[in-house]
N, C-alpha and C positions, 0 to 999 in steps of 0.2 A: 502495497500499497504506499503511500505517497503521499510524502510531508505538503499541503498548500499554501502558501499566501496575500492574502486578503490583502491588500493596500487603499486599505478607507480613509475616506477625508479630513481632516483634523476640525475644520472651519463648520462656525455659526452660521452665518451664514453666507447672503451676497450681495454684494454695491452695486446696488443698482444704479439704470445714468444720472440720478438726481442725486444721487448720494445716502440714499434711505440703502436701509441693512435691514432687508426679504430676511426672516427667515427658516433656519435648512438644517440643512448636516447628510446623515447618510438618505437612501428611504429607504423604510425594513424591508418591503418584500426586495429589495434583493441582494438584502444581504441572507438573510433569514432562506431562502428558499434556495441557493445556491449551499447555503451549510448544510441545512440539509440533506440535499443529495450528495454530498460530501461525506460524509460523518456516517450515513448508511450503509454507501459505498466502504467504510474504512478508513476511508483518508485520516489526517493529522492537519489543519487549520490552526494558521497564528496571521497575528494579527498585525499592521505599523502603519503607522500615521505621521504626518510629518511633524517632526517630535517629542515622539511620546504621544501628545495627545491625547488622553479617554473623546473617542469619536463621538458623538450625539448623534442621535435617528432626527431627523425629521417631523415636527406633528405633527405634521397634516399624515406622514406615513402613517400616523398610530393611529386615524382616526376608523371608522365606526364601517362606513364608506368606501374606504381605501384597505380594508378588510372582510368583507362581507356583514357586517355587520359587529352587533356588542362584544362578541362571544368573542369574531376574530381579532378584535383588534384587544382581545385580552389574551389573547393567548400569544398577536403578535409580539404586547409587555413581555410577559413572561419568560417568552424565550429568549428573547433579546436579557433579560435579566440572569443565563443562567447561562449566556459566552462569558464565562472569564475570559476568555482572550483581551473583551472591549474597556474591561478595568482595569488591566496596563500594557495598552500596543507593544510591539516593539514601537525602534523609533529607526523607525525609516534609511537613515541615512549609516546606518549600522547594516543595513539590510545586504545579502548577499543571497543575489538569484541563480544560483547556480550551487543554494542548501533548499532548493524545492523542485519536488517537480510540475506547480505549475499558481498560476498567480491569476490572482483575479480583483479585477476592482467594479465593486458596486458604486450606480449612480446617487441619484439625488445631486440636488444643484447644487450642495458644496466643491463638488472639484471644480463648477469653478471656479471656485471663487481662488481656490490651491490651488489642489494637485495644475489647475493649465499650465502652473508656470512653475510647477518644484523641479530643478536638478534634480534632486533623489531620487522623485520617483524614475521621471526624466533614462538615468543611469535605468534604475529596473531594468524599462520598458524597453532600453533599447539594449541590454544584456542577455533578456528572456529570447528578445526574438531573435536577435544570432546566437544565440546557447538553440537554437530548435524548441524550448519550451513551452509547452500548450498554456497559453491568455486566453483568458476572457473577460468580455467587458463591457458595460452593458448601462444605459440610457443615457446618462450622464457624464461615467467614468470613457472614457474619449476624450476626454474635455481632454485628459492627465495628457497623449498622445501628442497633445499642441506644445510643450514643454519641449520636445526633441528637434523642434522647429530648426536649431542651432546645432544639430549633432553635428563632428564633421565625414564634410561630405553627402550632409542630406540628412532630414523624417526616414527612418525605416519605412516608416508606415506608408509614404510617398508611394502612391500607386495600388496599393492591393483596397481592393476589397473591403469591404464597413460599410457598419450600421450607426446610428443613433440617436441619441433626442429628435420628431427633426422639427421648423420649422413651423407645419402647420402645428404639431399640436403642440411646443409652444406659445404658440397662435391661442388655439381653447382650451392650456391654460390660462391665456389671461394675460402671460412676465416680457409679450414678445415686443408691448411695446413700451418695456421700461427696460428695457433687460440692454446693456449695454453696447455686446453683443450677443448671437447668435450661433447655437454651435454647431448645425448642419453647412452654415458660410461657414465657418472658422478649419474647420473639417475641408470642404473644399478647397478654403486657399493652402492649406498642408499637404494635397495633390494626390487625395485619395479619391477612391472610387468609390460615390457616399449609392447605397443601395437603398432608397427609400420606399418601405412600406405603406399601407395602409395603419392609417393612425391606431393605435392604442390597442391594434395586432400584433398576436409573436411573430416575429423579422429577425428572424439569425443566417445571419453570413458569416460563411467557414473561406475562408480561404488562406489553406495550409497550418498554421496554427497557432495562425490569428481570429479567432471564436469572438462574434462581437451579436449584441443586444439591441434591440431599434427602443423596448422602452419596460416598466414596468412585468406585464401580460410575457416578455420575454425573458426573461432571470432566469426559471424553469426551464423552459425545452433548451436554453442555453448550459445550463448547468453538466444536462447531460448530456453534452457535448464533449460536456469540456472533463466530467469522467470516463465514455467513452473514452477522447485519445490514452487515457492512460491507463488501457489494460492491456 
């Protein structure tokens, strides 16, 4: 069985165009659904954040309407509380990607604030891609790829097929007009081949060892792809 590294945002807000701070963090489903799959398949999960700060879940991702009702919301909170790795995560700068069989990036708007420009995350991504390590990235998690733009020779993700949270979904979520930038646009500028699916429906794109999911609904099928690659 493998050790899987979760790289999780340490941000608790996203700074909007007008300078206000939109409360956020990681999106609960995008961490919990993959975590369940990996643990059930016998893998060991480690969590790392920038600076080793304790990550927080976006409260909107813990609301009943995001979890199929009150019971689902309560279950999500219980499960997050039981993941002890979230209480004292590894310092991302100290992480050696070679020690892990796969790397996974949950989303939420948090990565738009910190991972999009985090050099330690860029190193982890670049080394994982270079080593052929299965790499799963979901929803707003691909914002972390933007930090690889300054890599020698260009981003290793330029020309790769991938997906992420779309402009259409950001508009429907109500934040597009307030956002300083949109993920789909910036990924296009990075030189990726962005594969856009229908809003809010599962969409997983596999390009070699790079596996990406468009939105929260893509978290489970993406995790299944990553786990399958470890067999």
